[in-house]
N, C-alpha and C positions, 0 to 999 in steps of 0.2 A: 171403663173408660175403653175397653176392649170392645164390649156389646155397640157404645156409640161408632164406633169405627165403623160397624159393620151397616150402621144406615145408609141412607141415601145422603149426599154432600148436603145440599141446602139444610137437612135438618141436623145433621152432624153439626155443621157451623151455627146453626140456631140453639143450639142446646150447648155447644160446647163456655162459652161463656159463663154459663150457671154453674156449670159444673166446677170452674175453675174459682169460682166466688165462694163454692161450699167449702173446697178442699182448703183454700186462704179463710176463710172464716175460722177452720179449726186450726190455724196457727196461732189465734188468738187465744186458745185454752192455756190457762195457768198450769196446766200439768206438764212437766217435763216428756212424758213419755208420749201424750196425746200429740204432740205439738213434735215430737220424731217421726212418729205415724204420719201424720200430715206430710210433714217436709219428704218422707223418703216417698210417699203416693206423687207428691207434687214433682218428685225429680224423676220419679218413672212415668209421669204425665209427660214432662216435656221431652224425654228421651226417642218416647214413642211416637210423637207428634212430629207433624213438619215441622221447619223452623220456620216456617212463615207465620206459626201460629204462637211466636214464641213472645209477639209485641204485647198480646193478648194477658199472658201470663204476666208480664213484668207491668205492664199498667193496674193490673188488680192487684198485685204484689206494694205498689206505691200507693193505691187508694187504702186499701185496706189496714194494712199497717202503715201507719203514720207518725206516730206517739208511743213516749214512753218507753218501755219494755219489748215492744214491738219492733221498735229501731233493730233490735239486734236480732230479733227473731227475722227481720227481713234480709238483712246480710249472711245470717247466717243459709235462711232459704237460695238466694241468690248464689251462693256459695255451691249447694249440695244441686241446683238445675244445673250451674254450668260443668260442675264434675261428671255427672249422668250423660251430661250433652257431648263431652268429649267422648267418651267410650265409645258412641258410634259416628260422629262427625268428624271428616277428616278436612283440611282447610285446603282448595287446589294449587296445585301446585306451580298450574302456569293459567291465565287467564285471560282473557283481552279487555279491552275498555268497558265494552258493552255487560262480558260476565260479569265485571268487579260489580257493576253497578244492580246485577240481580242477586248476589250473594244476601241474604235472609240474615245471616249471622253477622254481618258487616252492618248491615242498617241498623239491627239492633245494639249498637256498641253505645249511642248518646243517651239510650234510655237504661241500658245497665253503670255508666259512667255517674249518670244523676244519681242513682241510687247510692251505688258506690262513695262519692264524694259526700253525699248527704251523709253517709257513716263516718265516713271518716273527719269531716271535716265541720260536719254541723252537730245536731243536738246530743245524735248517740257518742260522739266523742265527749262532749261535756260529760255528759251522763257516768262515763268511763275513768274519766280522769278526776271526778270528784271522789275523795278520799274516804269520806266515813259511808259513801256505799257498799252495800254488800254484795260484789258480782257474781258471789256463788248461788245465789236466789235464781239468776237468770246464768245459764251455762251457755247461752249463745253467745254471751257477751266476753265467753276467755276466748283467749288467740285472736289471731288475725285474719279472719277471714276474708274480709274486704279484699287486703293486699295479696291473698292466693286467688282472688276472682281474679283482681287485674293481671296477674301471671297467666291465668290460664285466658283470657281474652285475649293478651297479645301473642299465645303460642295458637290461637286457632283462626284469627282474624287474617286476610290475605294482605302479605306486605306489599303493598303497592303506591308510597307515598307519591312517586313521580306523575299521577292520573291528576291531571289539576285541569277541568275543562267547566265551562258553563253547564252543558248537559249532564254533568253526572252531581253538580250541587244543586241544578233541579231535580233530579231523581233522588237525590237522597235526603228527605225532608228531615232537617233538624241538624244535618252536618254540613256547619259552616265550613268547615275548614277542608273539603273535596274529599278526604280519605279517611276511612276508618283508622289507620296509622295516624294523622294528625289528629281525629278526635279524640283517642286518647292520649296522645303526649299534649296538646296544646294546653286544655286546662292548668295542667301542672304547672308547666312553664311561663303560663299568665299569671298564676300565684307566686310565681318565684320574682317577676317584673313588677311586682306592685313594689314600692318604695318603701313603704310600711311593714312589710309582712314578717312577722313576730319568730325568733327562733324554733319555737314549738310547731310553727306550722312548714318552715323548712326541715324541720328534722321528719315532719310526716312525708312530706311531700320526697324526701331523699328517700326514705324505705319505700315507697311506694314505684319511685322510677328504679328502683334495682329491681324489683319483681318485674316490672315493665320490663328491662332490659336483659333478664332473663327469659322471661318470653318470648321475646323477638331474637335471642339468640339461639334459643330451640324450634323456631319456626321452620317448618320446612319452605315455605316459597321464599325469605329473606335472601336475595342473590344479592351480588357484590355492588353489580350496575343501580340499587335501590335502596342497597344501605350507606354506601361510602356518601351520594349526595345527600341522604337525608342526615347523615350523622352531621356532614359541614353544616347544612343549614341550618343545624339545632344548635353546635356549639359557637359556631363563629358570632351570633349576637352578643353572648353573654361575655366573648373573648375580646373582641374587638370594637364594641360600641362607645365605651367610654374610655377602654385603658389605653386604646391606641391614641385616640387625640393628648389624653394627658400626659400618656409620656413624651410625644412630640412636643407639645406643651414647655413641659417640663425641661425637658432637653435642650429647646430652642433658648428656653430663660437663662439656661446655665449658659451656655453659648454665647449668645449676644446680649448682655443686659443690657448694653447702653443703646441698644438700638429701640430697643423697648422703653425707654424711659420715658420719650415722647407719645406714645402710643396713645392716643383718645382712647376713653370710656365708652365702651358702646351700650344704649341705653335701650333696652326693651320698651315695645309698643305693644300695644291693646290689640293688633293684629299680626303681633308674633313676628313681622319682619324686623329686621335689625339693617342699618343702613350705619357706617361712619361718618363720622362727622368729618374726617379728614383723611386722605391717605397718602400718609407718609414714604410706606415703602411697602413691597408686595408681603413681604413678610409680616408685618403687623398687619397687613390687610388680610392676610389668611388666618393668623392665632388671635383676633381678636374672642373677647370672653363678654357674651351677654350678662350683663347686670339688670336683677330680676326688678329693681327700686332703685330711684334717683332721690339721694340726700344731700343735697349740697353742703352743709352743716360738716357730714363726716365725711363722705367721698372724696367732697372736694379737695380734700387737704392731702389726698393721697399720692406719693412721688412717683410710683410707678404701678404697673398693673398688678405686679405681684400682692403690692402689699392694699390693693384695691381689694382682691380676691380674697386677702384675709379680714379686710372689712367687712365684705358682704356676708363672708362665713359667719362670723362673729353676730351681724347684725340678725342673719336667719334664724340661728339659733338662739337667741332673746324674743325673736317674734313666736315660736314655739313653747316657749316658758311661761306654763301659768301663773299668773302674781297673784289673784283673790280669788278663783271662784269666778263670778259672773263679771268681777270688773277686770276680769282679762280683758287685753286687746284683741279684735275679732279682724280677720282679713274679710275685705269685701272688694268687689270688682270683679271685671273677666280674668282677669289674670292673675287671682288671690291663689290657685295651684301651684302658679310657676315658681317661686321660692321653694316650695316644699320638695318639688321632683329634683330642681336643679340643686339644692341642697343635700338630696340623697341618692346623690348619681353613684352607684356601685362600681365597685373595680372585682377586677377579675378574683380576688382573694376574699369577698364577703361570701358569707355563708350560702345567700341566695346563687349566685352564680358560679360557687364553686358547686354546689350541688348539682346544676343543670350540667355545667362540664361535665361532673363526674359520671351522669349520666350515659353522654355522649361516648367521652372514652371507655366505660364498661363495655357498651353494645360494639363500640370497632374494635375492641380488644379480643373480644369472644369473638366476635365475626371471623377476623383475621386468624383466630387459633384453632377455630372451627373446619376451615377447610384450607388448601394451598392455594396461594395465590399464581396465576400464569403470569411470570414476569413478563413474557413476549406479546403479550397482547396490549398494544398500544391504548385504545379505547380505555382498559383498565388503570395504564399509567399516568392517562391525562387524568381521569377521575383523583387518583393518590398521590398526585403529585403537589395538589395546594395544602394538602395537610401538612406537608412539611413545615410549611411555613407556622403553621397551627398549631402544630406538636412543639415545635421551638418552643412558640410564646409560651406555651405553659411549662414549659420545663424549666424556662428564664426567671419567668416571672411571678407563677404561683408557690404561694407555703402551702400548699396543702400536698403531704406528704404520698398520699392515693394520687391525686391527679398528676403528681411526678412520675409516682410509677407506670402507670398506666400509660403514661405517655410513651414515658422510653421502652414498656413493652412494643406500645404500636410502633415505635421508630425502629425498633428494631427488627419489624419483618418490612417495613417500609423502606429501609437503608438496603436493602438485598436485590431492591428493583434499581436500574438505572435511569433516575428520576433525574430533568433538567436543573429543578433548582435544590440541585443536593450542596453544589458550591457556596450560592447566596446564601443558604440556611445554616450550612457550617460556621461560617463567620459571629453566628450568635450561638449556635448550639455549642461547640467546643468552649467558648470560656464561660457559657450558662453552666455546664456539665462539671469543670472545675471548680464553679463556685458553690456546688451542690456538695462534692467531696472535702473542699476544705469545710463547709459548716456541717456536713454529719461527718466528719472524720473516717477517711478510708483507713486509716491506721487503727483506730481504736473498735471501728464495727459497731458504732452506736444503732444506725440501721442498715442493715446487712442489704434489706431489699433496695434500696435507693443504690448505694455501693456496687451493689452486682449489676442495677440496670444501668447505671452511667459507664463503668468499665465495657458493656458489651456495645452498648450504643458507641463508644469511641472507638472500640475495634472495630465496628463496620463502618466508622466513619472514615477511619485512616486506611482500612482493606477497601473503601471503595475505588472504583474504577475511573473515578474523575479525576483521584489525584493520582494514578497511575503512570503517569507521562514520566517515560526513562531518558527525555531530551532534557527536561526542567534537574534543577538542583534538589538534593534531599530534601532541603528546607522550605521549597517550594510546592514539593510533592507532598507534603501535611498540611492538614487542615486547619494546624495550631502553628502559634509561632514560636521562636526561639524559646523566651520566657516561658510561654505556656508550657510547651515540651517540656522545660528543666523542671517546672512547679509539678507535672504529672508526673516526672518519673522519681521526682524527691517522696512523694507521695507513695509510688510503687514501691521503694526499698522498705517499707514497714506495711505493704497492704502483701506482700507477696508472701507473707509469715503468717498470715490471716487462713484460717481452717476452712473458716465458712464460707467464702468465695472464691476459692482458688484457680474454680475453671475460669472463670471471667478473667482473675488476673493474669493468670498467663495467658489468655488468649488477646490479649492486648501487648502481653509483652512479645506474643510472637507478629502479632502484626506491627509492632514498632522494628522489631529485627527484620521484617521479609523488607520494609522500608531501608533499612541500612543507615537509619539514622546514628549518627555519628556526635557523643557529645561526651564529657566525663562523667556527667551522674549515668549515662547509660553505659560507661565501662565498670563503675562501680557497682550498678545493678546485676551486672553478669558476676561479679565476684560473687554476690550476696546468691544467688541463682546458682552458682557453683557447689554453695558450701550448702543448699537445701537438698541437691540431690544426692546428698550424703545423709545429711543431719536429719532431716523432716521424718518425722515418724508414719506420714501417709503414703503408700506404695503410689498411688496416684499422682503425683507433688514430687516424689523423687523422679518419676518418669519422664513428667512433663516437663522439670527443669534439667532432665541430660537430653532432651531432644533440642531445646531452648538453647543450651550450651554448646552441644554440636555443630545446631546451624550457627550459631555466633562464632565458632570455631571456624568454620568452613567456607564463610562467606565476608565475614569482616576483614579488612585491609590491618595489619597489626606488624609491628617490630620484630626482629629476632627476640627482643630480650624479652619481651610481653608472651610470646608463644611460648616460650622456655618456662616462664613462670608458671602460665595455665597449665602445663604438659607436668611440671615437675608437682603441682598440686594435686592433679589429677594423679599420679602415682603414689604421692603421698596417702590418697583418698582407699586405697585400695587396702592399705593397714586400719583401716575405722576400725572404733572399739566394738561395733555391733554388726552382727551376720551381714541385718537387711541393708544398712550403709554400703560393707563391702560388698556385696552382691552388685549394689547400685554404679558404684564405681569401675566395677570390672566390665558391666555393660556400655558403659560411658565408653571407655578404655576400648573394648572390642570394635565398638560402632567406629570410635575415631580411628583403629588403623584399617577398617574396612572402605571407611571414605576419603582418606588422606591419600595425594599424590605419594607413589612410589618414591620419589628423589626425598621426600620429606620423612617418610617412613622410615627409611633405610638410615637416615641423620641421625634418628632417635633411636634406631633399633636396639642397640647396647643400654641406654636410659631404659628401655620399654622392656627389655629380656632379663636383667639381672633381678629389680625389686619383687618382677612376675615369679622367678626361680625361687625365690625367698619365701615366698608367700605360699607357692604349690608344696613346699618343703615344710612348713611349719603352722600351717593355717589349721586350727583343729574343726573348723566345718566342712561337713564334706560336698554341701551345693557348692559353696567357695571354691575348691578345690575342681570340682569338675567345671567351673567357669574361668578361673585361671588356665587351664588344661586348653580349653577352644579357642582362649584368647591367644595364648603362645603360638599352638599351631595355625591359627589365621596370619599370626608373624609370620611363620615358616613358609606360608602359602606366598604373601606376598614381597618379601625380600629375594636379591638375587641369589643365585647359587654360590657364588663368591663369598658374600656375607653370610649366608648358613654354613658354609663353611667351618666357618670361625667359630661360630655359635655352636657346631657340632663337637669342634676341636676343644670346647670349655666342658661338654658333657662327657668327652673321653676320658679326660685327666680327672674328671670328677669320680667318674666308674670306677676308677683304679685308687683312690685312695683308700690308704690302711688304717687300720688300728679304731678306737672306739670312737676318737673323733672325727674320724673321716667318714663314720658310716652316713648321716646324713646326707653329703656330698654323694653318697654311691649311689642312696636313696634316691634322690635328685638325679642322677646323671642316668639309670633307670627309668625314669619318669620320661627327660625329655629327650631320649634315643625312641622311646615308644611313639613320643609325640612327630617325632621325625620320619617314623617309619606310619604314621598314618598321613599325617599332610603331604610328604615329598617321596613317592616310591621311586621315582627317576632318580633322585639323591642317593637313594638308601641300595639301591643296585651296585653301586661301587662300593658300597663301605659294607654289603654283608659280613664278609669276613670278619671286619673289625667289630661289629655287634654281635657275631657269635662266639667268638672267641673272652669277649667280656661276659657274656650270659654262662658261658661253659665254667669260666673261673666261679663266677657265682653259685652255679648249682650242683659241684664237684664237692664244694667245701662242707665238711663236717658242720650240720645246721643242729644246734639243740630244739626240740620240739616245742619246750616250755616258754623258748624268747620272744617275747612280742615283737621285738624288733626284727628279728632275723626274718620271718616270715614274711616283711614288707617287701623287702629288698628281693626276696623270692617271688614273690607274686609280680611286682613289676617288669623282673626278667621274665618270668612267664609268659604275662602279655605281651611283651616285643616280641617273644617267638612266636604265639600264639597269631599276631598280626605279621608277621613276615610270611607263615606256614599258607594263611588266608590270601595274601596277594603273592601269593608263588615265586619269591623272592626265594627262599630256600627250603628244606626240607629239616625236620626234627632229627628225620633217620641219617642224616649225613654223618653225623658222628654218633659213636657209640656211648661214646659219655654221656650225652643228652639223652639219647634213648634211657640208658639207664636209670639216669636220675629223673627221667619221666617216670616210668616204671613204679621207683620206689614212693615217689611225691603223691601217687594215686591214693596211697593210705596215710598222707602226710595229717595231722590232727587235727590241722585248719582249714574249715569248711571252706575259704577263697581258694586255697591254694588244693584242695582236694577238687575243687570246681571246674577249675581254669588245665587241670591238668587232664580233666576228664573229657572236657571241649577240645584241647590238644588231641590225644588219643583218639576220639570220636573223629575226628577229622582226617586220620589220617587213616584207620581201617576202615572207614567207608571208600577207602579208593581202594582196596584188597578183596580180592574174591575170596569166601572162607573157604569154600570147597578145594579150590585148587594151589592152596597155600605150600603144599608140602611140592607141588610140580615148579613152582615160583623159586622156589632153594630153599632146602632147610635150616641151612646158614644163614637166614635174613633175621633181622632184628626181632620183629614179630614171632618169628617160628620159636626162636628162643626162648624169650620170656611169656610166651603164652600161659603156663600155669602162675606163675609169679604172676601176670596181669590178672589172671582169673581170683586168685586169691587175694589181690587187695580190692578188686571189685567187688568180690563179697565180704570184706571188713568196711566198706562203704555202705552196703546194705545194713549191716551189723552194727548198729550204732544205739545210744541213747534215744530216747523222746527230746530228751532238751536241745540234742544237737542234729537233729534232724533237718535236712535242708531237702524240700522238694525239688528245686531244680538238678543237683546234684544225685537223687536217688534216679531221674529221668536220664539221665546221662549214665549212668551206673546200669542200668536196664537193657539200654539200647547196647551199650559196648557186652552186655552178657550174652545178648543172643547172637551177637556177633562169634564169642569166643565160643561160646555152646556148639555151635555150626561148624569151627574151625576144629574144635577136639573131637567131633563125630566123623568128618570127615579123612582128619589127619591124627590119628590114634599117636603116631611114631614121634610128632616133634614136640609130646609133652613131656617125654622123658629122656635124662641123660641115656649114653653108651653102656653104662654100666647099669641101669634100673633095672625092673623084671617088666617089661613092655606089653604082658598079657596082661594087666588092670585096664579097665575100662575108666579112662578120665572124663566123661560127663558123669557115670556112677559118681564119683566123687563129690564132681559138681552139685548135681543134686540130692546127694545127699547132704551138702553144704548147707545147701538153700532150705531144704525140708527140716535142718536143725534151727538153721537161723528163725524159720518163721513159727517156730513151735511153743517158744515162752512167751509172754505177757505183753502187748506192745501194738496200738494199733498201725503207728506208721510204717514198723519194721512188717509187722503181718502184709501190711497193703502194699508195699514195698515187693517183696516177695511174691505174693499174689499176683501183680501187675506182670512180671516178670514169668511169671508160666503164663498168665496169659499171650503174650509177645513170643512166647516160644512156640505155642500154639500157632499161631499166624505167620511165622517165616519159616515154619518146620514140617516135616513130612511126619504121618503118621508113625510109621518103621522106626522115626527115629525118637518117637516120645512114648509109645508101649511099653519100652521096657523101664519107665520110671514111671508108672502112672500112681502106684501107690507110695512112691515119694514124694508126688504132687498133691495126691488124695487126702493124705496124713493130716499133714498142718491147716488144711482147709475145713475138712469135718473135727478137727479139733477145734478150728474156733468157731464154727455154726452153735457147737454144742455147747460151749461157753457162753456164749451170746443166749442160746434158746434155755439155758438154766437161770441166765442172769434176768433176763425179763420175765421169766415164770416168779422168780423168787420177789420181784419189784411190782409186778399187774402191770408189765409195762406193756400197752396194747400196740403202740407206735414201733414198726419196724425202723431197725437201725441201720443207717447207710451204708456200715461196715459188713453186715450181714448180708445186704444185697448184694454187694461187691463178689462176697465170696461164693453167692448162691448163681450170681453172673458168670463167675470165671469156672466152677464147676459145669455148667451148661457149654462155655465153652471148649473146655476139655471134653464133654462128653461128644458135641458135633466132630471135633478133631479125629478123636480115635476109635469112634466107634462105640456103642451101645454096649453090646458085647463085653468089649475088654473091658471098658468104663465098669461095666457091673461086677464083672469077676474082682477086678482091682479093690471096687468098695466094699464086696462081702469081706474080702482078706481080709483089707483094711478092719474093719466092723469086729471082723473075728480074734483077731491080734488084740483090739482094745477088750474086748471084753474077757479074754485070755488074760492078759493083764489085770481088769479088774476083779476079776477071782484069784489070782494070786497075791493083788493086795488085801483083799478081803482076811485069806486063810493066814498072810504074814500077819492081820491084825488081831485074829483070835490066835494065833500059835503067841502072841506077844503077852496075854492076858496071862500066860500059863509060867512063861518064860522069866517076862519083866512086869509084874503087876503095877508097882508104881508107873513106870512109863503108860499104862494102861491105862491108868484113872487119871493122869494127865491127859490122854487124849480126850477121854469122857467127859472131864469136867469141861474142856474146852469147847467141844460140841454142844453141850448143853448151854454153854453160857452164849454160843452162836445163835442157836433157836431161840434161848429166849430173846436176844436182841432183834431176832429177825419178826417174831410176835409182835413186840411193842412196836416197832415199825411199822409194822401192816396197820394195827390198832391207829398209829397217829396218822397213817396217811388216810385211812378212812373217814377220822374224824375231820380230818380236814376239805378231803371232799363235799361233807356234807355241811360245811361250812363254821363247824363249832369250834370253840376256843380251843386251844392245846391245853390238857391238863395240867395244872401245877404239880411240881410231885416234890416231895418233900425231902428235905437234905437227908 
């Protein structure tokens, strides 16, 4: 093929048909592999050739492969050709009318469709449907190649169905429908229009149209100004051709039977023109029914038009009933087909019409979903407006669930636009949707997709701008009547409890509440919504229920009794059994306090306050306690000072309760006072003395460290002092009693007490310069307790691994650096007057830290090493050089232990703790200088060697003085060595992937 393409054009075009014939002849081969090679060759030829030569290939396929198994080979070859062409061909996105004519691919659509229709509806389809035929003998017969070819064609053609001119019809031979789109779709629709179309054909056409709709949806040239008119022109004839007149006739017959009694029966004539014998009324003239045949013996006895229709239908069925083979009556004459067609007039719910409507709705839905509509485009709105009536009729009249779902989805997009026909369509759409909800069962959720689509459509319909006039009454601004709204609300009572479509359901409830629609059913619905805000298992349902009920409380008019009832129920909900429900109720109460007017909040402040305090004191959930505390603080921010004074008086009386029974009241009072400090600092300034006296009484009490209740009371009072210190309302150093208690509580065994005390201490120490502490007065509280502070901070670092807290360790390290600097520059304040002041307090502190880091414990050592690093960053080298050996000794010990451990376990990865020790050593060396560091490091190693040699001497002398102890030591060593060897062997076996060796008991 490539060689032929290098020949002159005339020679190439002369030889090309011969070459195509040879390849197509190879497709007749009965060997599968030979046909596959020929098919691949033909596909590559079609992809490498220009599209103007595609008709030659299609023509040769049609002639060469025309019978038997070759029909299946032909459809497979066509699919392979189209697949290969799509890899190199892209349909143009924009093209003029003359340009569309010159598109070679579109010109080939009729020829390709001829082959596809022969495969789907012709002999090839009959061969596939025969049961006893072995389809596996012809692999090309498997699958649905023709349907896939339809999708490829519809994706590649230029989507311009609006081009309808005589010039194009003449320029496109064989294309009777003016565009490639019509040439692709119309043959299938013509099959559906056939009154005798079998159900099997309808099923095949439906599969084909689905593929065509998918291809059109992925066609890059499909635009809204082309898709909308095409879909409407395709669907409308199947929706409104017969059914519209049928509905109108039926409605008129039901409403005015008396007027039609004397209506004459119209007789059909051979020329097709029907004239009434007598015109009685305009309505009779409009709704005359053409009777196909005249039979005086039967039709003459009809009393009215309805009975005439029944007789005519009965006679038509009798005419088509075969009685006895050749003896059956035969229809003759020019009008012999009229009874057949009139008797088989289809409705919207017939399989053929439903198939065509489903195709149009599928294409419309996929097009609307693919990209966003420009709602401000007037031209687009004018094209979309007729769809409202069409889709409304489909929703109201169609019995096909898929058609109803697609219509509702399309309406969900179109109702977002301000279309003029919305009010007219709403009169039929609202009742139609209610009928679907009633028939499908919104509560039972039999058909979730239909229910969800109905709720979404009603939401858009109710919230549409056409029904938002504020000058009208609420009943007139709703698209549904009062009876219909009551029926809808009754269904919503059970629908809100369903989980499958809760988003659509709650969206509809929000739309109704935004209209301020008032009825007894709606108030009952709000009671259910309030229960769901607490009892539902889904967080989204609880959140949406809370939002709807809050909007209802804020916007709706209601009496005092109803309002009090709702508020009491909200307060009761914060005591719900499960944590999620309590959190939801507390959030709703917080939102209510934030949005309600101040007079209403103050009128119900005591109703809110006391239950929340009880919940704060008794709730076991930490999240609920935090939420209740935030809610109480929000209440304090919104009420007046006088009312806050009353509530603060309650807290003070609770704080002064005594005895074991009054302990919960004291704890609740401390918490409330802390919340007042957070929420209203202006109010606390006038009551700071009372708050400090209450806290002082608690801190000076003899507290038992093991009591689980006492630490909570201590903690809440310390938090209150911390908040007042941060807001500069007062300082903890104003009284010696509080300061002494804070220093003692640094070593309290509970980590929360330890942590809050450290925060208060650090906040106060950060405001003092440690180098000028003695100049500020040696009698200050800090100077007097400097040694005690250092001792308690060391106790915070010297904790077990199980009680270690990272935050407390960081606070202790920060305070320890300040204390070290204060001791270094003010050693005289660390001792009493009667003590020897020649001792170095920093030496004691560094020795204490070094001894803390020597025992095993990664967290303890890490804290001390970080403290050494912090000292290096804030102190001068002269302050640290005297204590270099004390700092290096525990670090060197930790490194030796880590090295020995890694060697015994053959661990090649570096331990992060080892990396920390190396980094700290480097920081110390950089700060103190290499010379001092090397000297101190050598001295540490010398002492280590001395201790090791001394230990060896003691072990050697032990064999002489105490042989039994020496023997036991030797046995323990041998056992450790044996265990180490076994462990290494097992590790090496595991590295090789071998199974563990089974050991005998």
